[in-house]
Phi, psi and omega in degrees: 000131183236131177232112181206126185281335179283114188301313183297317179294320180298312180294325177295320178293321177301312179298320180296314181296318179293327178296329179269011173091011180268149175260121178269107183295322179196151176232119186235173185237011178205166184299309180302321178294324178297315180298312183297315183292323180292318178297327181283314189265340181049063183286169176284326183212146176249131172251121186224136169286151179284309186261117179220171179300154008268341188260346181055046176246274182227032184303317182296318180292316180298320178296318180298318181293321177297319180291323177298321180293324181278326182230082186305331183276358183292131176273139184229126174243115182264134174247133182221152177284328183227171174278104177272090192299310181298317182295320180296317180297319179297320181297312184280348176265005184304125182281134174088347181286132181239355180281172179295157181226143175211146177219108181238145176269127184304315186290344183258003176276103186254357183217122184293328180290324176294321177296315180297322179293320178298319180299316180297318180297320178294317180298331180272006176102004181275180179237130179230121182228133176300134180305328179294324176297314179300314182301314183289325178293320178294320178297321180296318181293330178287319184220096183298336181292342179292344179286340187280147174283164177305319179294321178295325176295321177299313180299316181295324178298318178293324176299321180294336177277001178084015182281147176282170177301320181296319180293321178295319179299318179293320182293323183263358180056053176224175179279159176297327178297321179294320178297314179300321179295318178297318181295319178299319179294319179300313182297323178293313183292334178269011177057051179241078179289160178303135179213140185294333186256001184239141174264104189297327180296319178293317179298324178295318179296319178298320177298321179296315182294323177294325182286000000 
């Protein structure tokens, strides 16, 4: 099963896979279609891009995780343009999944035979991860603040000074809505999900001060 929104790349991958003797049950261009086609065809392995329509954020990954929950033995090979650190961790932390896992960067696939070999290893239950993905994930675990963009670091610095969203917006000459969006992203990247007993804003500031 193949999910890739770029038509030329999708058709190219279909031809490549068939050349190596694989049967492509279906090739789709968005997350919902991937879920529907996989449930229908029950393939041995799913190859999915991370960012697909309609939002081009994490549709491919969310679809893969939903399928892993429904079909624990399903093998999943993710192809991405960039190292999606949070998404990669979520994929490999999937609870209950027993099938093979793979995460490869499109731009770093330099040999079609190596790609075909990686696909076979994942389909057989193995794990294949691009070394660059591993490097960035390890760096992230050492210093969670490295996940933040320069603007998010600015916002967090102002939060550490005790400023309100309105004050931060004035200081950075942006809207309060933009500040709220940055703060939401900061809390996500620092792995601070909503919890009844924790003040996430304070925890984010503590992480900043430790960093």
